[in-house]
N, C-alpha and C positions, 0 to 999 in steps of 0.2 A: 466129388459133383460138389463142390463149395461154391456154387455160381449166385448170383445174385437174385435169378427166380427161387433158387431151391433155398436160399436162406429166407426168402419172402414167405416163401409157403411156410416153413417152420416156423415163423411169427403172424403167422394167419390165424391170430384166436379168433374167438366170439366178437372182441370189440371192434377189431379190425374186419371183420366180414360184415357186420351189422353196420361200419359207419361206408364201408365199399357200397352196401347195398340199403337195406334197411333192416329195422327188426324180422318185419313180416312175411320177407323173401329170405330171410335166413331159417327162418324156422319150420320153413315150407321145404325147405334145401334139405334141412338136417333132418326131417321128418320122410323126404324120399330117399335120402341117403342109407337112412334104417333099412328100407324097404330092398336095396338091394339094387338101386335102376343102372348103377354103372356097371355095362358089361365088358370093359375093357379101359385098364388106365396105363399109357407108356410116356416114361422119361427119358430122355435120350442121354447119352454118356454125358455130357457137358453139362445136364441139368436145365439146359436153358429154354428148352421146349418140351412142353407137355399136352400130353393128346389124351381126349376122353371120349368114351361112345356110351351112349344111352340108349336104353329098351324102347325109348319112343322115336328111335333112329335119327337123334339129333347128333351131332358132331363139333367137338370145341376142342381149340388149339390154342395154346397161352403161349408166347414167344417173348423171351427176354425179362418182362415184369408181369403182376398179375392185372393192372390195368391193361395190358396192352394183347388183347383177346379177339377168337371170329367164331361165332357161334352160329348154328344155322339154322337155330329157332328165330321167330320173328320178331322175337322183342327188341326194342330201340334201345334198351338201357341194360343195366348192369341185371342178368340173368340169374334164373336158381340153377342152371347149368354149369355156370362159372362158379359158384359157391359150392353145388358138388361136386365138382371138380377140384377145386381147392382142399377140401376137407378130403375128398379121395387120396389126393398126392399125398398130401399131408398124413396120412395114415402107412402110405407106401413107404416115405422114406424116414419118418421117426417109429414107426409099429404103434402110434396112437391117434385116437379120433378125438374129436370135439364131444362128440357124445357120447364117449366112454366103451365103444366095443371093443373087445380083445382083437388084438391082429391074427391073424390065419397064422396057426401053428405051422403050416407050408413056405410062409414067409419070414424074412429076417429082414430086419431096420436097416436101411443103408449106410454105409457107413465111409467116413472119409478114408480118401484112397492114400494118405499119408501117413494118417497115425494108424487107421484099422479100426477106431472107436465109433459110435454111433453119432451125428453130426448133431454137432452143438451151434443153436442161432447165434446170429450175432445183432445187438439190439440195433434198430435203423437209426441211419444220422439224419439230423433234420438241420444242419448247419446251413445248407445252403439256403432255406427259407429267411435266418438271420443275414444272410447277405443283400436282399434285396434292397432296392432303390426307390426313393419315393416315384419318380415318373414310372417304373414297374409298375407301382400300386396303382397309382393314377389308371394307369392301362388298362389295370384288372379291374377297377370301379370307374366312380366318376371323381371329380375336383372338389364335390359339394360330399360326399360322403368321406372321401379319404382327409379333409378337413375336419368333419365333425369328430372322424375317432381318432385324429391328431390329437384335439381339442381337449376331448374324454381323456384320453392316456396321459398328455403333459400333466394338465391340473390334478388329477386323481396321484400322478406319480410325486406331484410336490407336495402334496398334502398326505399322503401316507406309505409314500415309497414303494408304492404298487403293490401294497400288502392285500391289496382287496381281490388279488389274481392268483392265481396259481398256475404252474407247468408240470406237467405229468407226461412222460417217455417212456412210453411201452411199446407196444406193435405200433401203436399209432403215438401221434404227438397230440396232448390234451391240453387248451389255454381255456381255466374256465375264471369267470368274472360276472357282475352283478351290473346287468343292462341299469344307466344313469335314470332313465325315465321312469321304467317300473318297478323296479329293486329286484326284479325275477333273476336267477341264477342262469346266465346262458354258458354254455359249454361248445366251442369249436374244436373238432377235429380235424388234424391233416394227415393223410396217407402220404407213406414217403414217398418222393419224385425225385427224380435222375436229371430235371431241369425244369429251372423255374416256368417255363410256357406250360408248364402242366398244372400249373400251381390250380387255378381257376376250377377246374374238373376232378381235383384230389382234396376236395376240402369240403366238410359239410356243419352246419350251424345249428343250433339248437333252438332257434329260431324258426327253422321249417324252409329259411329263404332259398329258393335256388340261384338268386343273382350274388354278387360278393359284394355282399351288405355290410352295414355299419359294424357289426359286431365281426365279421371275416377279419376286417381291416382290422380293427380294432387289435384282435387276436397276435395276426402279423408282426403288429409294434410292440406288444407286450412281449412276444417270443424275442422279439432284437434286444429289447431292456434287459430280459432274463439272462440273454446269453453275453453278452455285453457291459450291463451295467447299468447303460442308459443309451440315449437315442445319440446316435451321432449328429453332428452339427447339422449336414445336409438336410436332416429332416426336420428343423425347427423355421418356422417361418420368416424370424430376424436374422437367421443364417448369413452370413459375408457371402458364400457358396453360392446361394441363391439372389445374390442380388442381382438381379438384370429385370430389363422390361417386363418379363413375364412373374416373376415374384409378387406375391402378396403381401402387403404392408401389414401389421401385427393389427392396427385398428380395425380396418377393413377384414381380417379374416376373426377377431371376433365378432363381428358386424353378422358377417357369413354365419357363424355358427351360432346366434344369437337367436338368426330368423330361422335358421333350422330348428333349434331347439322348441321354439315356441311353436313352430307347425307341427313336430311329434307330439307336443303337449296336447294340441287343438286335436290330432289324430285320434289320439289315447283315450283323452277325454281327463276332466279335470280330476273327477274320482277316484279315478286309476294310475294315478300319478303317485310315484314313490315319494317315503319321506326324504330322498335325497336330494329331490329338488330345492327346495328350500335352502339345501348347502350348497347346490351349484348356484341358485341364483345369488348367495351371499362370495360365492368365488367371482362370480362375475361381477360383480360390484367392485370387488379388491382391483381386478385386472382391469376395468373400465377408469378406474380412481389415477392406476399407474399410468394407464397412457394418456391422462386429463381431458376423459370421455364423461364430463361431468352429469349433463343430461342423463345417460346411461346409467350410470353410475347411480344415480339418485331413483332412476325407475327400478333398479335390479333391487335396489335395499328394500322399496317399497313392497315387490314381489314376493322377496323371501321374507317378508314380515307377514304376508298377506298367509302365504302358505303355511309359517310358523301357526299363523291362529288359525288355520284351514286344520294341520294336523294335529291338534292340542283341542279340538271341540268346539273353541272357542264364540261367547256371543258376539265376541267383537268381530267376528269375521266378514267380510263382506263380496259376496260374489260379483255386484257389480264393480268395486272398487278395485278386485281382481283381475278382471278381463276387462276394465278400461285400462289400467297397465297393463296387460300384456300388449292389446293395442298401441297404444302410445309410444311401447317401446318398438315393435314390429313400423310402427310409422314413421320414429325415431331413426330405424335404422337402415329405412330407403329415402334418408336425405337425401335430397338434387337427382331423386330419380321420377318421381312421382307426375306427371301430367293430369292425371283424375283421379277422384278418390268418391267412390260409391258408400255413405254411409247411411243409405235406405234402410239397410237391415239390422243397425246398430241402435234399435231406441233405448239399450241399457246405456247408452255411453256419456260416460260424466265428465271426462277429460277427452281431449283432443289437441296432440302434439305434433304438428306437421310443418313446420318451419323450413325457409331453405330450402323448399320444392320449385317445379313450375307450374303450381297451378292457376288458373284463369279463371276457374268456378268453384265455390264449394255451397252446396246444399245441404244444410243444415235443420229442414225443415221436419225432420222424424226424430231428431236427438235433443227431444225437450228436457231430456234431464240432465245436458250439461251444463255444468257449474264452472268449469276452465276451457278456454280455447287460448290456444297458442300457434296463427298462423303466419305469422311474421316473415318476410324475405321471400314472396311470390307474387304470381304477377296476377292478382284478383283487383277486377277493377269496381267490382259490387260485393258487399257483405251482408246479407240480411241474417239479422238475430233475433227477429221479433218472435219466435217461436220458441226462443230459448231464454224462457222469463225467469229460470232459476241462475243466469250467468253471475259467476260472482269475479271473474278477471277474464278479462279480455286484452290479449297483446297483437297488435294486428297490424305493425309498422313496416316499411320498406314494402309496399303493395305499389298497387294503381288506383287508390280510392281517392274519390273528390270529396264523397260524404258519405257520414256513417249515422244510423238513427238508433239509438239507444235508447229511444224512450218506452220501450216495454222491457225492458232490463232492470227493474228497481233495486234488486240486490247488487248490482254492479258496484265492486269496490276496489278495483285496479284498472284503470286504461290506459293501454300505450300504443298509439296512433301517428303517424305522421302532422308535424304543425301545419301542413296544407290543405289537412283534411277538414271540414266542415263536420262538427259534430252538433248532433239532432239530440237533445235531452227531453 
């Protein structure tokens, strides 16, 4: 009776069953099992079908795999009856229960038909997961989440040889690593599958997300590295195998990651960011340098420095400077996309860089702390900086300006505009 289902039942330990359901359902099922709620448990000769009956008149049948079952109870998710049925079947097969209850003296453990000895479990094989393709991952999640996870894995692997993650295979596949943003330990667990189309239904994450989150995506990529030593070229953004109209150039790929990463920073909150954030911005600065993204490199370096000051609780740390640079970096990443920009709620903004967009107007009346303004190469026909009395640097060439009044800007040291613009001082 050495079938796939039989082997899965033998391997169904506490880790497997809590991954399949959750800790609460597992504990409740274990308690009720000890109360002898199973009135009948049947395993067919092939070992591929298990049927159980319960004192509450519920019936359940399991066919081929533990995840393929039908239960007459009203639950729409993994129910306690499935967990109880697996525990009961495991006792019947191997003569031992998860709760330590001894086997009935009238029962004998099932034996292998050929060897005549108690059945031995075979460790699940998760090799199928390592054969997943980038397109299959993108179908499970989104391109944005996939890009974020891929960027995390690639950069951390280069810096530490992926030593910040661990892989353990028991009854389930467990991949553990630290969340780059919060620094929290994350464990993603995979149940055995026989088809990649079932992957999303058989994976759980420590962040409790029901979606195919960035952690689950990272775990898949990290397992591929564990199995193959590195990510195959098809996963890399500059791979020749991906050189088609739908491929993402490396600088666009970095920009996409930066925008998502900064969005996560704001969602989590600055005070909850981990020490690894400064390291990540240092890495981003290095990557931007290699891609000739000078402005992004400079901003990433400044942000990294501010985070280091924040981590050291230095008096030199400035929330205004950090927020301003984060906003500036987002705006830089949005270059060529912006047609309008609402800064009315950014009263603490001290630096604004938004060159190379399609802005036709720019309201700076609420940004009285602004000291640096770069808005070149837009479609501005007017620019009012009368409220920005602290302005030191103004770059506004390649616009549609005819006049520019800087009479209210006594501290202005650098001004760059077109020669055709009439400047009022």
